[in-house]
C-alpha positions as CSV (number, residue, x, y, z in Angstrom):
1,M,11.6,-9.5,15.7
2,D,10.6,-11.1,12.4
3,W,10.3,-10.1,9.3
4,D,6.8,-8.8,8.8
5,T,7.0,-7.3,11.9
6,Y,10.0,-4.7,11.0
7,F,8.1,-4.1,8.1
8,A,4.8,-3.5,8.9
9,G,6.6,-1.0,12.0
10,M,7.7,0.8,9.1
11,L,4.4,2.1,7.0
12,T,3.1,4.0,9.7
13,H,6.3,6.1,8.9
14,V,5.9,5.8,5.4
15,A,2.0,6.7,5.0
16,V,3.0,10.0,7.7
17,K,4.4,11.8,5.1
18,S,0.3,11.9,3.2
19,K,-1.3,15.4,3.0
20,D,-4.8,13.4,3.0
21,P,-6.2,14.6,6.8
22,S,-8.4,11.4,6.1
23,T,-7.1,8.2,5.3
24,K,-2.9,7.4,5.1
25,V,-1.4,5.1,3.5
26,G,1.9,3.0,3.3
27,A,3.6,1.1,1.3
28,I,6.9,-1.0,1.3
29,V,8.0,-2.7,-2.0
30,V,11.0,-5.3,-0.3
31,G,12.9,-7.3,-2.9
32,P,13.8,-11.0,-2.3
33,D,16.7,-10.4,0.2
34,K,15.1,-8.6,2.4
35,E,16.6,-5.1,1.1
36,I,13.6,-2.0,0.5
37,R,13.0,-1.1,-3.0
38,S,11.0,1.1,-3.0
39,T,8.1,3.3,-0.6
40,G,5.0,5.1,-2.0
41,Y,2.3,7.3,0.1
42,N,-1.1,8.6,-1.0
43,S,-0.4,12.0,-2.2
44,F,-1.2,14.6,-5.4
45,P,0.7,13.5,-8.5
46,R,4.4,15.3,-8.5
47,G,4.2,19.2,-9.2
48,L,0.1,19.0,-8.5
49,N,-1.0,22.4,-6.3
50,D,-1.5,21.4,-3.0
51,N,-2.9,25.0,-1.9
52,V,-6.2,23.6,-3.2
53,P,-8.3,22.7,-0.4
54,E,-11.3,21.5,-2.4
55,R,-8.9,18.7,-3.6
56,F,-8.4,17.6,0.1
57,E,-12.3,16.8,0.2
58,R,-14.2,13.8,-0.3
59,P,-15.5,12.7,-3.2
60,E,-13.2,15.4,-5.0
61,K,-10.4,14.2,-3.6
62,Y,-10.9,10.5,-5.2
63,F,-9.9,12.5,-8.2
64,W,-6.8,13.8,-7.5
65,F,-4.9,11.7,-4.8
66,E,-2.9,8.9,-6.5
67,H,-2.4,5.3,-4.0
68,A,0.6,4.3,-1.8
69,E,0.7,1.3,-3.9
70,R,0.9,2.7,-7.2
71,N,3.4,5.4,-6.0
72,A,5.8,2.7,-4.6
73,I,6.1,0.9,-8.0
74,Y,5.7,4.5,-9.6
75,N,9.2,5.4,-7.5
76,A,11.0,2.2,-8.2
77,A,10.3,3.2,-12.5
78,R,11.9,6.2,-11.4
79,H,15.3,4.6,-10.3
80,G,15.2,1.7,-12.5
81,S,14.4,-0.7,-9.4
82,S,12.6,-3.6,-10.5
83,M,9.2,-5.1,-8.5
84,K,10.2,-8.8,-10.4
85,D,9.6,-11.0,-7.5
86,C,10.0,-8.7,-4.7
87,T,6.8,-8.1,-1.8
88,L,4.2,-5.4,-1.0
89,Y,3.6,-4.2,2.5
90,V,0.9,-1.8,2.6
91,S,-1.2,-0.8,5.1
92,M,-4.8,-1.4,3.8
93,T,-6.0,-4.2,1.0
94,P,-5.1,-2.6,-2.4
95,C,-8.0,-1.4,-4.6
96,L,-8.5,-3.1,-8.0
97,D,-6.7,-0.7,-9.9
98,C,-3.1,-0.6,-7.6
99,A,-3.6,-4.6,-7.4
100,R,-3.4,-4.3,-11.5
101,G,-0.1,-2.3,-11.2
102,V,1.2,-4.8,-8.4
103,V,0.3,-7.6,-11.3
104,Q,1.8,-6.3,-14.3
105,A,4.9,-5.0,-12.0
106,G,5.6,-8.4,-11.2
107,I,5.5,-8.5,-7.5
108,K,4.5,-12.1,-5.9
109,E,3.3,-11.2,-2.6
110,V,1.2,-8.8,-1.3
111,V,0.4,-8.8,2.9
112,V,-1.9,-6.5,4.2
113,C,-0.4,-4.7,7.7
114,E,-3.5,-3.4,9.7
115,Q,-3.9,-2.7,13.2
116,N,-7.5,-4.0,13.3
117,I,-8.6,-6.7,10.1
118,S,-12.0,-6.2,10.8
119,N,-12.0,-2.4,8.9
120,Q,-11.9,-4.5,5.8
121,Q,-15.4,-5.8,5.6
122,K,-17.0,-2.3,4.4
123,W,-15.1,-3.8,1.5
124,D,-15.5,-7.1,1.5
125,E,-17.2,-7.4,-2.4
126,H,-14.3,-5.5,-4.0
127,N,-11.7,-7.5,-1.5
128,K,-13.1,-10.6,-3.0
129,R,-12.4,-9.3,-6.3
130,V,-8.8,-8.8,-5.4
131,G,-8.3,-11.7,-4.2
132,N,-9.3,-13.2,-7.1
133,L,-7.5,-11.6,-9.5
134,F,-4.2,-12.0,-7.2
135,E,-5.2,-15.9,-7.1
136,E,-5.7,-16.3,-10.7
137,C,-2.3,-13.8,-12.0
138,G,-0.5,-16.0,-9.1
139,V,-0.1,-13.1,-6.4
140,K,-0.4,-14.1,-3.0
141,I,-1.9,-11.8,-0.3
142,R,-1.7,-12.3,3.3
143,Y,-2.8,-9.9,6.0
144,F,-1.2,-9.5,9.1
145,Q,-2.7,-7.8,12.4
146,I,-0.2,-5.3,14.0
147,V,-0.4,-5.5,17.7
148,D,0.0,-2.7,19.3
149,A,3.1,-3.2,22.0
150,K,1.6,-1.1,24.6
151,K,-1.7,-3.2,24.8
152,A,0.1,-6.6,24.4
153,G,2.7,-6.1,27.3
C-alpha cells in the first residue's frame, strides 16, 4: 500500500469525529518521514457550547465551525509540533482562509483525497484562487482519487 492510500484511508476515521451533520472533513499533517504530526476535523472551537441546535444549521453554522485544516494546524501548535515542510492530507480542497493558514504554517504539499473528484466542480472559481495562491507561494497541490476497494475488485 502506498502512502497516499494509507493516509487517505485514515481521513474518514478523523472526519467521523465532526458533529456537523452534513459535512465531515478530516485533515492529517504528515512530516517528511511519514510520521503523523497532527490531525483535525471540522468542529466548534474548544469550550463552545455545542448544545445550541441553531449552530448546526446553514447558514448559521458557518459562523461557528472551524475547518479541519486549521484545526490540524492549531492542534500542532498546542503541542509544539512544527508544520514546516510537511504534507497535508485533506478530504476537500481547502478554502482560501485555510490555504493561507497552510502557507503561513510552512506546509509544502497538500493532497486532496476524494472518492469523487467531480464534487469539486461546484467550487471551481474558488479552487482556482486556492491553486493560484499555492502556486505563487510554492505549495504543491495534488488530487488523489480514493478507490473504493469493494467496487474496484
